ROVEX-608807 format. One record per residue (C-alpha): residue number from 1; residue in three letters; chain; x, y, z. Coordinates in nm, 2 decimals, padded with zeros to 4 digits. Each point is the difference from the previous one (the first is absolute). Layout:
<rs>
[r NUM, 'ALA', 'A', [X, Y, Z]];
...
</rs>
This chain:
<rs>
[r 1, 'MET', 'A', [01.93, -13.12, -05.03]];
[r 2, 'THR', 'A', [-00.15, 00.00, 00.35]];
[r 3, 'SER', 'A', [00.33, -00.08, 00.16]];
[r 4, 'ASP', 'A', [00.17, 00.29, -00.18]];
[r 5, 'ARG', 'A', [-00.27, 00.24, 00.14]];
[r 6, 'THR', 'A', [00.04, -00.15, 00.35]];
[r 7, 'VAL', 'A', [00.38, 00.04, -00.01]];
[r 8, 'LYS', 'A', [-00.03, 00.36, -00.14]];
[r 9, 'SER', 'A', [-00.25, 00.10, 00.27]];
[r 10, 'ILE', 'A', [00.22, -00.16, 00.28]];
[r 11, 'GLN', 'A', [00.30, 00.19, -00.13]];
[r 12, 'THR', 'A', [-00.20, 00.32, -00.02]];
[r 13, 'ALA', 'A', [-00.13, -00.04, 00.36]];
[r 14, 'LEU', 'A', [00.35, -00.09, 00.13]];
[r 15, 'LEU', 'A', [00.15, 00.30, -00.17]];
[r 16, 'THR', 'A', [-00.27, 00.23, 00.15]];
[r 17, 'LEU', 'A', [00.06, -00.15, 00.34]];
[r 18, 'VAL', 'A', [00.37, 00.05, -00.02]];
[r 19, 'LEU', 'A', [-00.04, 00.36, -00.11]];
[r 20, 'LEU', 'A', [-00.24, 00.08, 00.28]];
[r 21, 'LEU', 'A', [00.22, -00.15, 00.26]];
[r 22, 'ALA', 'A', [00.31, 00.18, -00.14]];
[r 23, 'GLY', 'A', [-00.19, 00.33, 00.00]];
[r 24, 'ALA', 'A', [-00.11, -00.05, 00.36]];
[r 25, 'ALA', 'A', [00.35, -00.08, 00.11]];
[r 26, 'VAL', 'A', [00.14, 00.31, -00.17]];
[r 27, 'ALA', 'A', [-00.28, 00.22, 00.14]];
[r 28, 'GLN', 'A', [00.09, -00.11, 00.36]];
[r 29, 'THR', 'A', [00.37, 00.08, -00.03]];
[r 30, 'PRO', 'A', [00.06, 00.34, 00.17]];
[r 31, 'GLY', 'A', [00.17, 00.26, -00.21]];
[r 32, 'GLN', 'A', [00.32, 00.18, 00.11]];
[r 33, 'MET', 'A', [-00.06, 00.36, 00.09]];
[r 34, 'PRO', 'A', [00.30, 00.22, -00.07]];
[r 35, 'GLN', 'A', [00.14, 00.13, 00.33]];
[r 36, 'SER', 'A', [-00.02, 00.36, -00.11]];
[r 37, 'ALA', 'A', [-00.35, -00.01, -00.14]];
[r 38, 'ASN', 'A', [-00.16, 00.23, 00.26]];
[r 39, 'ILE', 'A', [00.30, 00.20, 00.11]];
[r 40, 'PRO', 'A', [00.06, 00.34, -00.16]];
[r 41, 'LYS', 'A', [00.35, 00.05, -00.14]];
[r 42, 'ASN', 'A', [00.10, 00.29, 00.22]];
[r 43, 'MET', 'A', [-00.05, -00.19, 00.33]];
[r 44, 'LYS', 'A', [00.28, -00.09, 00.24]];
[r 45, 'GLN', 'A', [00.02, -00.34, 00.18]];
[r 46, 'TYR', 'A', [-00.01, 00.00, 00.38]];
[r 47, 'PHE', 'A', [00.03, -00.27, 00.26]];
[r 48, 'LEU', 'A', [-00.26, -00.03, 00.27]];
[r 49, 'CYS', 'A', [00.07, -00.19, 00.32]];
[r 50, 'LEU', 'A', [-00.27, -00.07, 00.25]];
[r 51, 'LEU', 'A', [00.11, -00.10, 00.35]];
[r 52, 'THR', 'A', [-00.21, -00.17, 00.27]];
[r 53, 'LYS', 'A', [00.08, -00.09, 00.36]];
[r 54, 'GLY', 'A', [00.13, -00.36, 00.02]];
[r 55, 'ASP', 'A', [00.11, -00.23, 00.28]];
[r 56, 'LYS', 'A', [00.35, 00.16, 00.03]];
[r 57, 'TRP', 'A', [-00.13, 00.36, 00.00]];
[r 58, 'THR', 'A', [00.14, 00.23, 00.27]];
[r 59, 'PRO', 'A', [-00.08, 00.37, 00.06]];
[r 60, 'VAL', 'A', [00.23, 00.24, -00.19]];
[r 61, 'GLN', 'A', [00.25, 00.19, 00.21]];
[r 62, 'LEU', 'A', [00.02, 00.37, -00.10]];
[r 63, 'ALA', 'A', [00.29, 00.24, 00.09]];
[r 64, 'ASP', 'A', [-00.11, 00.31, 00.19]];
[r 65, 'PRO', 'A', [00.19, 00.29, -00.15]];
[r 66, 'ARG', 'A', [-00.04, 00.22, 00.31]];
[r 67, 'CYS', 'A', [00.19, -00.23, 00.24]];
[r 68, 'GLY', 'A', [00.20, -00.22, -00.24]];
[r 69, 'ILE', 'A', [-00.12, -00.33, 00.15]];
[r 70, 'ILE', 'A', [-00.19, -00.28, -00.15]];
[r 71, 'SER', 'A', [-00.34, -00.08, 00.15]];
[r 72, 'SER', 'A', [-00.28, -00.24, -00.08]];
[r 73, 'SER', 'A', [-00.29, 00.17, -00.16]];
[r 74, 'SER', 'A', [-00.25, -00.17, 00.23]];
[r 75, 'ALA', 'A', [00.21, 00.07, 00.32]];
[r 76, 'SER', 'A', [00.03, 00.37, -00.07]];
[r 77, 'ARG', 'A', [-00.38, 00.06, 00.01]];
</rs>
């Protein structure tokens, strides 16, 4: 009768340990947020592009409408 109690308590402890580990694994899995969760339905989508000066950057050449020639923006000042 003592070995039956020992086996039963080991099985109960093992089942409890497995349930605790499974619960911890499920709790750490991030949930999927729907993409439109925080966006109102009447909003339009826009594209935002941010530009920075890189290694190949050169000054922009602007056309002068008064004389019809192209001049460098830094050279005209």
